[in-house]
C-alpha positions as CSV (number, residue, x, y, z in Angstrom):
1,M,0.0,0.0,0.0
2,D,2.3,2.7,-1.3
3,G,1.8,6.4,-0.5
4,G,-0.9,6.7,2.2
5,I,0.1,5.8,5.8
6,L,-2.3,3.7,7.9
7,N,-1.4,4.3,11.6
8,L,-2.9,1.8,14.0
9,D,-1.1,3.0,17.1
10,Y,-4.4,4.1,18.7
11,Y,-6.7,1.4,17.4
12,S,-8.6,-0.4,20.1
13,G,-8.7,-3.7,18.1
14,E,-12.5,-3.6,17.5
15,D,-14.5,-1.7,14.9
16,L,-17.4,-0.2,16.9
17,Y,-19.0,1.4,13.8
18,C,-19.6,-0.7,10.7
19,D,-22.1,-1.1,7.9
20,G,-21.5,-4.9,7.8
21,E,-20.6,-7.1,4.9
22,I,-21.0,-4.3,2.4
23,E,-17.7,-2.9,3.6
24,D,-15.9,-6.1,2.6
25,E,-17.4,-5.6,-0.9
26,L,-16.3,-2.0,-1.0
27,L,-12.7,-3.0,-0.1
28,K,-12.7,-5.6,-2.9
29,I,-14.0,-2.9,-5.3
30,V,-11.4,-0.3,-4.5
31,S,-8.7,-3.0,-4.5
32,E,-9.5,-4.1,-8.0
33,N,-10.7,-0.8,-9.6
34,E,-9.5,2.8,-10.0
35,D,-12.7,4.0,-11.7
36,Y,-16.1,3.1,-10.3
37,T,-18.3,4.4,-13.1
38,E,-19.4,1.0,-14.5
39,I,-19.9,-0.4,-11.0
40,L,-22.2,2.5,-10.0
41,K,-24.2,2.0,-13.2
42,Q,-24.8,-1.6,-12.2
43,D,-25.2,-1.4,-8.5
44,D,-27.8,0.8,-7.1
45,R,-27.3,0.1,-3.4
46,W,-27.1,3.2,-1.2
47,P,-23.8,2.3,0.5
48,V,-22.1,1.8,-2.8
49,L,-23.4,5.1,-4.2
50,Y,-22.6,7.0,-1.0
51,H,-19.0,5.7,-0.5
52,L,-17.9,5.6,-4.2
53,S,-19.7,8.3,-6.2
54,N,-17.6,11.2,-7.3
55,I,-20.7,13.4,-6.7
56,R,-19.6,13.5,-3.1
57,E,-16.6,15.7,-4.2
58,N,-18.9,18.5,-5.3
59,L,-19.0,19.6,-1.7
60,F,-15.4,20.9,-1.9
61,D,-14.5,20.8,-5.5
62,W,-15.3,24.5,-6.0
63,Y,-13.2,25.6,-3.0
64,E,-9.7,27.1,-3.5
65,F,-7.4,25.4,-1.0
66,D,-3.8,26.4,-1.0
67,K,-1.1,23.8,-1.9
68,T,0.5,24.5,1.4
69,D,-2.6,23.9,3.5
70,D,-2.5,21.3,6.2
71,I,-6.0,19.6,6.6
72,L,-7.3,17.4,9.4
73,E,-10.3,15.3,8.2
74,V,-12.1,14.0,11.3
75,G,-14.4,11.0,10.5
76,S,-12.9,10.4,7.1
77,G,-14.9,7.1,6.6
78,C,-14.1,5.3,3.3
79,G,-12.3,8.3,1.8
80,A,-14.9,9.7,-0.5
81,L,-13.5,13.2,0.0
82,T,-10.0,12.3,1.1
83,G,-8.6,12.0,-2.5
84,L,-10.0,15.4,-3.5
85,L,-8.4,17.0,-0.4
86,C,-5.1,15.4,-1.2
87,R,-5.1,16.8,-4.7
88,K,-6.0,20.3,-3.6
89,A,-4.0,20.7,-0.3
90,G,-0.4,20.2,0.9
91,H,-1.1,17.4,3.5
92,V,-4.1,15.5,4.8
93,T,-4.4,13.8,8.1
94,C,-7.4,11.6,8.6
95,I,-8.9,10.3,11.9
96,E,-11.3,7.4,11.6
97,L,-12.7,5.1,14.3
98,S,-13.0,2.1,11.9
99,K,-10.0,0.1,10.7
100,K,-12.0,-1.4,7.9
101,R,-13.1,2.0,6.6
102,S,-9.6,3.3,7.0
103,T,-8.3,0.4,5.0
104,I,-10.7,1.2,2.2
105,N,-9.6,4.8,2.3
106,A,-5.9,4.0,2.3
107,T,-6.4,1.5,-0.6
108,R,-8.4,3.8,-2.9
109,N,-6.0,6.8,-2.1
110,K,-2.8,4.8,-2.1
111,K,-1.2,7.0,-4.8
112,Y,-1.1,10.1,-2.6
113,S,2.1,10.6,-0.6
114,N,0.6,13.5,1.3
115,L,-1.8,11.4,3.3
116,E,-1.8,9.9,6.8
117,I,-4.7,7.9,8.3
118,L,-4.9,7.6,12.1
119,V,-7.3,4.8,13.3
120,G,-8.9,5.2,16.6
121,N,-11.3,7.2,18.8
122,F,-11.2,11.0,18.1
123,E,-10.9,11.8,21.8
124,D,-8.1,9.3,22.4
125,I,-5.7,10.3,19.6
126,P,-3.1,12.9,20.7
127,V,-2.7,15.6,18.0
128,T,0.1,18.1,18.6
129,R,0.1,19.8,15.2
130,R,-2.0,22.8,14.2
131,F,-4.0,22.7,11.0
132,D,-5.3,25.3,8.5
133,Y,-8.6,23.4,8.2
134,V,-10.4,20.7,10.1
135,T,-13.4,19.1,8.4
136,L,-16.4,17.6,10.2
137,I,-18.4,16.0,7.5
138,G,-21.5,14.3,9.0
139,V,-19.6,14.1,12.3
140,L,-20.7,16.9,14.7
141,E,-24.2,15.3,15.2
142,Y,-22.5,12.2,16.7
143,A,-20.5,14.1,19.3
144,P,-22.3,12.4,22.2
145,S,-20.8,9.1,21.0
146,Y,-17.2,10.5,21.1
147,M,-17.1,13.1,23.8
148,K,-17.7,13.0,27.5
149,G,-19.5,15.7,29.5
150,R,-22.9,17.4,29.7
151,D,-22.3,19.4,26.4
152,P,-20.6,17.0,24.0
153,F,-21.1,19.4,21.0
154,S,-19.3,22.2,22.7
155,A,-16.6,19.8,23.9
156,M,-16.0,18.6,20.4
157,L,-15.8,22.2,19.0
158,K,-13.4,23.2,21.8
159,K,-11.2,20.3,20.9
160,I,-11.3,21.1,17.3
161,K,-10.5,24.7,18.0
162,G,-7.3,23.5,19.8
163,Y,-6.2,21.8,16.5
164,L,-6.5,24.9,14.4
165,K,-3.9,27.5,13.7
166,H,-4.9,31.1,14.5
167,G,-7.3,32.0,11.7
168,G,-7.7,28.4,10.7
169,K,-11.2,27.2,9.8
170,V,-13.5,24.4,10.8
171,M,-15.6,23.1,7.9
172,I,-18.8,21.5,9.0
173,A,-21.3,19.6,6.8
174,I,-24.5,18.6,8.7
175,E,-28.2,18.2,8.0
176,N,-30.5,21.1,8.9
177,K,-33.1,19.8,11.4
178,M,-35.5,22.3,10.0
179,G,-34.8,21.2,6.4
180,L,-37.9,21.4,4.2
181,K,-37.7,17.8,3.2
182,Y,-38.6,16.8,6.8
183,F,-41.8,18.8,6.7
184,A,-42.6,17.3,3.3
185,G,-42.4,13.7,4.5
186,A,-38.8,12.5,4.7
187,V,-37.7,10.7,7.9
188,E,-35.0,12.2,10.1
189,D,-31.7,11.0,8.5
190,H,-30.2,9.5,11.6
191,T,-33.1,8.1,13.6
192,G,-35.4,7.1,10.7
193,E,-38.4,8.7,12.5
194,W,-40.8,11.2,11.0
195,F,-40.7,14.8,12.3
196,E,-38.2,13.9,15.1
197,G,-35.9,16.8,14.3
198,I,-38.5,19.5,13.8
199,E,-40.0,18.4,17.1
200,D,-36.6,18.9,18.7
201,Y,-35.8,15.3,19.3
202,P,-38.3,14.4,22.1
203,A,-36.5,11.0,22.4
204,D,-32.8,11.4,23.1
205,K,-31.1,8.8,20.9
206,G,-27.6,10.2,21.2
207,V,-27.6,12.1,17.9
208,R,-29.0,15.5,16.9
209,T,-28.7,18.1,14.2
210,F,-29.4,21.9,14.5
211,S,-31.3,24.7,13.0
212,K,-29.3,27.5,11.3
213,T,-29.8,29.8,14.4
214,E,-28.8,27.0,16.8
215,I,-25.6,26.0,15.1
216,E,-24.5,29.6,14.6
217,E,-25.1,30.3,18.3
218,L,-23.2,27.1,19.2
219,L,-20.2,28.2,17.1
220,K,-20.2,31.7,18.6
221,K,-20.4,30.3,22.1
222,N,-17.3,28.3,21.4
223,E,-15.4,31.4,20.1
224,F,-15.6,30.8,16.4
225,A,-15.9,33.9,14.2
226,N,-16.6,34.9,10.6
227,I,-19.2,32.2,10.2
228,E,-20.1,31.5,6.6
229,F,-23.1,29.4,5.5
230,Y,-23.3,27.4,2.3
231,Y,-26.3,25.3,1.2
232,P,-25.6,22.1,-0.7
233,M,-28.6,20.9,-2.6
234,P,-30.4,18.5,-2.5
235,D,-28.1,17.8,0.6
236,Y,-24.4,17.6,1.5
237,K,-24.2,13.9,0.9
238,M,-24.9,14.1,-2.9
239,P,-24.7,17.8,-3.7
240,T,-25.3,18.8,-7.3
241,M,-25.4,22.5,-6.3
242,V,-23.8,24.6,-3.5
243,Y,-25.4,27.9,-2.9
244,S,-24.2,30.7,-0.5
245,D,-25.7,33.8,1.1
246,S,-24.1,35.8,-1.8
247,Y,-25.5,33.5,-4.4
248,L,-28.9,32.2,-3.4
249,P,-31.4,30.2,-5.6
250,Q,-34.2,32.1,-7.3
251,R,-37.7,31.0,-8.1
252,G,-37.5,28.2,-10.6
253,D,-34.0,27.2,-9.8
254,L,-34.8,24.3,-7.4
255,R,-36.3,21.5,-9.5
256,N,-36.1,17.7,-9.2
257,I,-34.6,17.8,-5.8
258,S,-36.8,15.3,-3.9
259,Y,-34.3,12.4,-4.1
260,V,-34.8,9.3,-2.0
261,Y,-31.6,7.2,-1.7
262,D,-31.9,4.7,1.0
263,R,-35.4,4.6,2.5
264,K,-39.1,5.3,1.7
265,R,-40.6,8.6,2.3
266,Y,-43.9,10.4,2.0
267,E,-44.5,13.3,-0.4
268,L,-46.9,15.5,1.5
269,F,-46.5,18.5,-0.8
270,Q,-44.4,19.7,-3.8
271,E,-41.2,20.9,-2.3
272,E,-40.2,22.8,-5.4
273,A,-43.3,25.0,-5.2
274,V,-42.7,25.7,-1.5
275,Y,-39.0,26.5,-2.2
276,D,-40.1,29.0,-4.8
277,R,-42.1,30.8,-2.1
278,L,-39.2,30.6,0.4
279,C,-36.8,32.0,-2.2
280,D,-39.2,34.9,-2.9
281,D,-39.4,35.6,0.9
282,G,-35.7,35.3,1.6
283,M,-36.1,32.2,3.8
284,F,-34.3,29.6,1.7
285,G,-31.3,29.4,4.0
286,Y,-33.3,28.6,7.1
287,F,-35.1,25.7,5.4
288,S,-32.3,24.3,3.3
289,N,-31.9,20.6,3.7
290,S,-28.3,20.8,5.0
291,F,-25.5,23.2,5.7
292,L,-21.8,23.5,4.8
293,I,-20.4,25.9,7.4
294,F,-17.0,27.6,7.5
295,A,-16.0,29.1,10.9
296,E,-12.7,30.7,11.8
297,S,-10.7,30.1,15.0
298,K,-10.0,33.4,16.8
């Protein structure tokens, strides 16, 4: 496995987070193929699409990293974004709880010499360097699983802040609990229950997302500044568009956005029609299905 470094010094010896046998299939695919186009045409299973589709890269493909940037990718998974980061930045360090997922990542990105993958629990791995960017892609919502204390979300952000250089940025991708799709009949992405997020998670299942107001307040409370919101559509997992507060969608722009990847959902109303009204009223950002947030360490 030339190039990427798989560091097992902090691995507990057990993968506590796993999607099962599909990960063995993914490892076989990335071991035997460099291009996954034909596989994705023939295999419509959600884990295959989610982990292998290059649509995932749209989240950061537009962003101008510097070739000297040092990036920490927390919760790097099977490496869907790792290769892109390696191409755009100077060095990428990954932290991932699962050895199997890290092996998939290291295998598919073995050609990059500017990559190191640390396997283990985020809270248990000592990190002494400071980074230009730290990414939390679908990670912050799981803070109660990684962090101890009464406020695990603040604990995670404080730990992240300690990894950043002065003026460095955390990049957070997370679902919006007030996303319009949840009103229209989609189940909450993490719990699989209808309306659980918009009802403010009445049953505490150890995972939660935030509204735009809530997550902005959370970041400010933990001394992050210059907070910028971007809006991947239809969501951050499979973004075909990324809007910003300086380039918002207009009436008619949001069409064919009601994708269903991995579970059934109701269609209680036409989301496109409602988004038209929200765009006219300047409310798109609050009801966007997910956020990509940049926040600067003071």
